Legacy VTK file of the C-alpha trace (Angstrom):
# vtk DataFile Version 3.0
C-alpha trace
ASCII
DATASET POLYDATA
POINTS 429 float
-0.064 0.000 -0.016
1.407 3.407 -0.839
1.042 6.825 0.855
-2.133 7.761 -1.147
-5.544 7.920 0.598
-8.867 7.641 -1.049
-11.558 10.233 0.217
-14.037 8.637 2.445
-17.537 9.372 1.146
-17.952 13.171 0.385
-14.861 13.793 2.699
-17.018 15.762 5.196
-19.219 13.246 6.996
-18.992 9.773 8.488
-22.316 7.855 8.218
-23.638 6.162 11.452
-21.787 2.812 11.902
-19.206 3.742 9.474
-15.344 4.235 10.024
-12.717 6.026 8.023
-10.300 3.283 7.234
-6.584 3.541 7.498
-6.181 3.917 3.705
-8.956 6.592 3.545
-9.058 10.221 4.600
-11.628 13.013 5.097
-10.991 16.333 3.364
-7.452 17.789 4.174
-8.954 20.462 6.438
-10.550 17.838 8.598
-7.631 15.499 8.271
-5.379 18.354 9.689
-7.769 19.112 12.418
-7.812 15.453 13.530
-4.059 15.301 13.266
-3.735 18.158 15.586
-6.079 16.414 18.020
-3.542 13.494 17.990
-0.775 15.973 18.858
-2.677 17.307 21.793
-3.552 13.790 22.936
0.204 12.631 22.951
1.593 15.786 24.177
1.320 15.649 27.922
2.655 12.176 28.260
5.296 12.365 25.684
6.854 15.407 27.108
6.473 14.238 30.749
9.037 11.465 30.088
11.932 13.727 29.213
10.861 16.259 31.912
11.226 13.395 34.542
14.340 11.844 33.236
16.262 15.228 32.262
16.368 14.324 28.677
16.251 17.233 26.088
12.540 17.891 25.487
12.891 19.099 21.838
15.182 16.067 21.019
12.567 13.597 22.409
9.829 15.395 20.446
11.729 15.379 17.198
12.480 11.655 17.414
8.728 11.105 18.512
7.758 12.577 15.188
10.371 10.930 13.099
9.667 7.550 14.851
5.910 7.807 13.919
6.868 8.429 10.339
9.102 5.401 10.314
6.465 3.225 11.952
3.809 4.301 9.332
6.369 3.351 6.476
7.355 -0.056 7.930
3.657 -1.082 8.606
2.959 0.140 5.049
0.440 2.718 6.136
-1.923 -0.030 7.274
-1.713 0.479 11.249
-2.498 3.942 12.377
-0.326 4.881 15.533
1.548 7.502 17.107
4.970 6.724 18.748
5.259 8.729 21.941
7.770 8.475 24.769
7.266 5.089 26.654
6.759 5.611 30.385
8.483 2.185 30.872
11.907 3.900 30.214
11.402 6.328 33.157
12.446 3.762 35.807
15.773 2.644 34.100
16.709 6.200 32.961
16.060 7.492 36.412
18.088 4.642 37.831
20.987 5.423 35.646
20.757 9.278 35.680
24.063 9.571 37.451
25.923 7.773 34.580
25.232 10.537 32.059
22.928 10.803 29.155
25.347 9.064 26.698
25.204 5.970 28.896
21.523 6.265 29.335
20.685 6.320 25.592
23.180 3.399 25.005
20.660 1.379 27.015
17.813 2.792 24.985
19.480 1.942 21.632
20.217 -1.764 22.815
16.591 -2.064 23.894
15.403 -0.973 20.661
17.632 -3.429 18.845
16.311 -6.221 20.917
12.819 -5.146 20.086
13.726 -5.255 16.331
14.969 -8.867 16.845
11.754 -9.893 18.609
9.764 -8.312 15.911
11.757 -10.307 13.173
11.103 -13.563 15.115
7.369 -12.819 15.596
7.010 -12.066 11.804
8.727 -15.242 10.939
6.980 -17.477 13.716
3.859 -15.753 14.495
2.683 -13.925 17.655
2.286 -17.225 19.568
6.017 -17.213 20.074
5.482 -14.265 22.520
2.862 -16.197 24.447
5.192 -19.143 24.825
8.162 -17.335 26.117
6.410 -14.589 28.180
3.032 -16.049 29.425
0.548 -13.371 30.978
1.722 -14.369 34.559
5.253 -13.244 33.648
4.339 -10.259 31.471
2.044 -8.797 34.158
4.472 -9.025 36.970
7.214 -7.339 34.893
4.942 -4.506 33.865
3.757 -4.122 37.490
7.132 -4.005 39.036
8.416 -1.424 36.482
5.808 1.032 37.543
5.900 0.341 41.375
9.569 0.415 41.347
9.172 4.190 40.904
6.839 4.727 43.948
9.363 6.139 46.295
10.531 8.761 43.595
6.826 9.905 43.249
6.255 10.080 46.952
9.560 12.036 47.426
8.664 14.552 44.895
5.271 14.967 46.311
6.619 15.468 49.778
8.993 18.199 48.517
6.000 20.501 47.583
2.855 18.898 49.166
0.500 21.769 48.386
1.406 22.091 44.786
1.390 18.422 44.394
-2.109 17.929 45.999
-3.456 20.756 43.670
-2.033 18.961 40.640
-3.257 15.338 41.787
-6.704 16.715 42.531
-7.092 18.321 39.085
-5.873 15.189 37.395
-8.275 13.087 39.253
-11.148 15.401 38.782
-10.456 15.863 34.972
-9.947 12.129 34.436
-12.903 11.003 36.433
-15.616 13.795 35.932
-14.321 15.207 32.623
-15.718 14.045 29.305
-14.278 13.498 25.875
-10.991 15.288 25.361
-10.935 16.733 28.895
-10.860 13.220 30.360
-8.138 12.084 28.011
-5.954 15.101 28.652
-6.392 14.985 32.445
-2.660 14.745 33.118
-1.813 17.615 30.863
-4.649 19.656 32.375
-3.363 18.858 35.826
0.144 19.683 35.120
-0.806 23.023 33.420
-3.024 24.093 36.457
-0.313 22.855 38.906
2.232 25.085 37.048
-0.031 27.994 37.150
-0.721 27.354 40.978
2.926 27.120 41.579
3.776 30.294 39.695
0.965 32.261 41.734
2.317 31.015 44.961
5.983 31.455 44.250
6.966 27.632 43.927
8.531 27.862 40.326
12.214 26.942 40.202
14.578 29.809 40.766
15.147 31.750 37.572
12.401 29.959 35.620
11.152 33.070 33.900
14.613 34.260 32.879
15.269 30.663 31.478
12.245 31.025 29.260
12.999 34.483 28.261
16.609 33.553 27.344
15.671 30.598 25.101
15.261 31.413 21.373
12.187 30.948 19.382
14.001 28.953 16.644
17.010 26.575 17.089
18.276 23.087 16.577
17.437 20.230 19.191
20.365 19.077 21.395
21.954 15.790 20.264
24.110 13.352 22.150
26.084 10.293 21.274
25.321 6.853 22.867
27.855 5.186 25.223
27.497 1.432 26.169
27.875 0.240 29.777
26.637 -3.354 30.588
24.981 -2.292 33.937
22.856 0.446 32.299
21.936 -1.890 29.342
20.873 -4.662 31.716
18.747 -2.284 33.713
17.099 -0.957 30.528
16.426 -4.326 28.708
13.313 -5.349 30.852
11.401 -2.438 29.266
11.315 -4.572 25.993
8.675 -6.696 27.749
6.473 -3.664 28.208
7.025 -2.453 24.665
6.021 -5.992 23.232
2.945 -5.999 25.313
1.880 -2.395 24.320
2.653 -3.021 20.553
0.708 -6.193 20.474
-2.018 -4.716 22.431
-2.191 -1.759 20.058
-2.570 -4.121 17.053
-5.380 -5.953 18.830
-7.164 -2.735 19.742
-7.046 -1.381 16.110
-8.195 -4.650 14.778
-11.160 -4.697 17.166
-12.029 -0.997 16.369
-11.772 -1.338 12.504
-13.218 -4.802 12.217
-10.185 -6.015 10.538
-7.695 -8.794 11.428
-4.475 -7.155 11.661
-2.439 -9.836 13.621
-0.125 -10.160 10.609
1.242 -6.645 11.462
2.392 -7.537 14.989
5.872 -8.353 13.812
6.093 -5.215 11.707
4.944 -3.110 14.675
7.496 -4.545 16.927
10.225 -3.918 14.365
8.986 -0.409 13.563
8.944 0.681 17.226
12.357 -0.940 17.743
13.774 1.043 14.817
12.251 4.219 16.146
13.643 3.478 19.594
17.037 2.752 18.163
16.942 6.036 16.160
16.080 8.010 19.379
18.732 6.253 21.386
21.387 7.079 18.646
20.943 10.797 18.925
19.611 11.609 22.510
15.881 10.902 22.548
13.845 8.625 24.848
12.525 5.344 23.648
9.087 5.163 22.005
6.032 3.126 22.036
2.478 3.060 20.570
0.111 5.407 22.473
-3.170 4.502 24.123
-4.008 8.195 24.308
-4.255 8.301 20.447
-6.449 5.170 20.338
-8.925 7.193 22.392
-8.943 9.977 19.725
-9.576 7.194 17.105
-12.399 5.805 19.130
-13.940 9.220 19.696
-13.718 10.376 16.058
-14.114 6.933 14.152
-11.292 8.172 11.970
-8.382 5.680 11.575
-6.711 7.219 8.633
-2.972 7.224 8.746
-3.081 10.477 6.961
-3.978 12.233 10.355
-0.891 10.621 11.822
1.421 11.960 9.307
-0.039 15.468 10.103
0.764 14.692 13.734
4.181 13.503 13.104
5.085 16.659 10.995
3.710 18.856 13.590
5.765 17.288 16.297
9.026 17.634 14.173
8.172 21.329 13.617
7.623 21.993 17.398
10.981 20.304 18.081
12.780 23.384 16.489
11.318 25.897 19.055
13.755 25.796 22.019
11.534 28.207 23.985
9.044 25.497 24.162
11.601 23.087 25.524
12.683 25.727 28.212
9.144 26.151 29.369
8.719 22.343 29.967
11.824 22.424 32.208
10.357 25.021 34.470
7.773 22.540 35.770
8.228 22.357 39.454
8.961 19.207 41.439
5.671 19.339 43.332
3.681 19.217 39.930
5.852 16.300 38.911
5.006 14.616 42.308
1.326 14.918 41.793
1.444 13.853 38.192
3.771 10.766 38.811
1.799 9.448 41.695
-0.862 8.626 39.155
1.367 7.751 36.216
3.645 5.235 38.048
0.589 3.849 39.734
-0.994 3.389 36.199
1.943 1.451 34.952
1.716 -0.895 38.000
-1.966 -1.321 37.532
-1.410 -2.096 33.746
0.393 -5.415 35.041
-2.427 -6.113 37.236
-4.767 -5.647 34.127
-2.793 -8.071 32.231
-3.294 -10.646 34.924
-7.106 -9.826 35.030
-7.723 -9.751 31.261
-6.023 -13.177 30.903
-7.468 -14.627 34.031
-4.105 -15.526 35.592
-4.876 -18.188 38.254
-3.237 -17.298 41.512
-4.455 -20.479 43.128
-1.472 -21.898 41.180
1.566 -21.600 43.536
3.913 -20.987 40.697
2.065 -17.908 39.533
1.737 -16.719 43.089
5.388 -17.231 44.208
6.967 -15.983 41.043
4.890 -12.724 40.980
5.373 -12.218 44.702
9.193 -12.418 44.614
9.413 -10.300 41.382
7.106 -7.530 42.836
8.997 -7.272 46.129
12.468 -7.296 44.301
11.155 -4.383 42.121
9.230 -2.437 44.750
12.179 -2.757 47.248
14.557 -1.944 44.499
16.765 -4.955 45.392
20.371 -3.819 44.408
23.207 -6.422 44.216
26.550 -6.293 42.363
28.111 -8.878 40.167
31.763 -7.814 40.094
31.924 -4.231 39.209
28.330 -4.249 37.737
25.540 -3.090 40.068
22.021 -4.102 39.110
18.784 -2.746 40.663
15.266 -4.119 41.328
13.914 -3.837 37.794
16.691 -6.002 36.397
16.717 -8.643 39.209
12.835 -8.824 39.282
12.421 -9.106 35.518
15.456 -11.549 35.042
14.406 -13.628 37.914
10.835 -14.361 36.897
11.770 -14.865 33.219
14.505 -17.520 34.169
12.742 -19.244 37.205
9.137 -19.291 36.057
9.495 -21.937 33.451
11.789 -23.986 35.944
9.196 -23.808 38.711
6.328 -24.620 36.429
8.063 -27.742 35.150
8.850 -28.735 38.762
5.302 -28.184 39.866
3.806 -30.106 36.894
6.134 -33.035 37.395
6.508 -33.260 41.087
3.911 -31.051 42.938
0.782 -30.946 40.817
-0.746 -33.882 42.432
-0.941 -32.129 45.728
-3.362 -29.618 44.463
-6.994 -29.495 43.494
-7.867 -29.581 39.932
-8.985 -25.872 40.116
-5.474 -25.015 41.019
-3.690 -26.628 38.172
-4.467 -24.131 35.534
-1.540 -22.022 34.712
LINES 1 430
429 0 1 2 3 4 5 6 7 8 9 10 11 12 13 14 15 16 17 18 19 20 21 22 23 24 25 26 27 28 29 30 31 32 33 34 35 36 37 38 39 40 41 42 43 44 45 46 47 48 49 50 51 52 53 54 55 56 57 58 59 60 61 62 63 64 65 66 67 68 69 70 71 72 73 74 75 76 77 78 79 80 81 82 83 84 85 86 87 88 89 90 91 92 93 94 95 96 97 98 99 100 101 102 103 104 105 106 107 108 109 110 111 112 113 114 115 116 117 118 119 120 121 122 123 124 125 126 127 128 129 130 131 132 133 134 135 136 137 138 139 140 141 142 143 144 145 146 147 148 149 150 151 152 153 154 155 156 157 158 159 160 161 162 163 164 165 166 167 168 169 170 171 172 173 174 175 176 177 178 179 180 181 182 183 184 185 186 187 188 189 190 191 192 193 194 195 196 197 198 199 200 201 202 203 204 205 206 207 208 209 210 211 212 213 214 215 216 217 218 219 220 221 222 223 224 225 226 227 228 229 230 231 232 233 234 235 236 237 238 239 240 241 242 243 244 245 246 247 248 249 250 251 252 253 254 255 256 257 258 259 260 261 262 263 264 265 266 267 268 269 270 271 272 273 274 275 276 277 278 279 280 281 282 283 284 285 286 287 288 289 290 291 292 293 294 295 296 297 298 299 300 301 302 303 304 305 306 307 308 309 310 311 312 313 314 315 316 317 318 319 320 321 322 323 324 325 326 327 328 329 330 331 332 333 334 335 336 337 338 339 340 341 342 343 344 345 346 347 348 349 350 351 352 353 354 355 356 357 358 359 360 361 362 363 364 365 366 367 368 369 370 371 372 373 374 375 376 377 378 379 380 381 382 383 384 385 386 387 388 389 390 391 392 393 394 395 396 397 398 399 400 401 402 403 404 405 406 407 408 409 410 411 412 413 414 415 416 417 418 419 420 421 422 423 424 425 426 427 428
């Protein structure tokens, strides 16, 4: 399929029960408007990742847009998706912050390469290979521990400016729960904006924030960095690949359901495309990417699945990346605002793991599922840190590696030696 789109109907209306397919578009004025909605939807979350990790905002935004273009090309314009900053990278990037951005993006680049390899395998063997190596009991535990590993950071930021953090948190909760349509989907962005304004009015902005914004030029190049590879940083970052696999495969399933098309054949392409985009970002100083649920919400609301709208969003993101004043503004967000926002975001990552268990009906009467998840979660939440020679590994690496290695071993032992001791209802894995 090429980059051309046929016009849906008269280009103005969508009949009841109809959808604008990926290879279709509305009139260009309407397509541009919907593309702008996708920019708004991804904005808060995509920019929050570099804000929390200290990465260059404009660089991350640039490779978010370029990554989206790459994704659309690799999936042959069949799978509508925006590639924004992945929250899963927050934990390893925060854990390796002291080693410098070069070492951090080295881990990002290797994670992207690993995802490309997984994509090639999935394209050749089918999605069932993922289910065999990483069953839901394992995937859910890893996703949960990645989010909950960050709980102390969120709490620490909250405690630093409790009033600002509380206002931010309450606005996010109110907008998300009581808001309708785009207000609900942009709850985090709205909360951050209100929190920033409240902090400005109460004198809680970082010192020199206004001067920093004034000094930044309107037009300029993003800041680029070169990767540096250290084994400890790579091993801490690699577990993120599990999350990226789950998010990309889930995105394919979601779009398939919404459009009424079977897109399982695109799972391998999606993984390879996201891996390439993450490698591209890691090669020059941007954060790793992933498909965005926020943009699925826009598609569900508009019934427009046209990839043309995503090209508009991608070009808009690239254009914004060349406005340094915008990046300077993002870095004036006070720690209390971040505390209120991350209290929600990190918890949501943890609950995504629980949702994986729930959606796949993981049986915790099975002692293998129960024990493996219990140990992995405590290792992640407690940030178990041990050294192997000169390499220091933290909770995410130990929890993820432990459950991937020991889960199949324990399951084999359980089935061969201990299964007879349990009731039939407890034998399901």
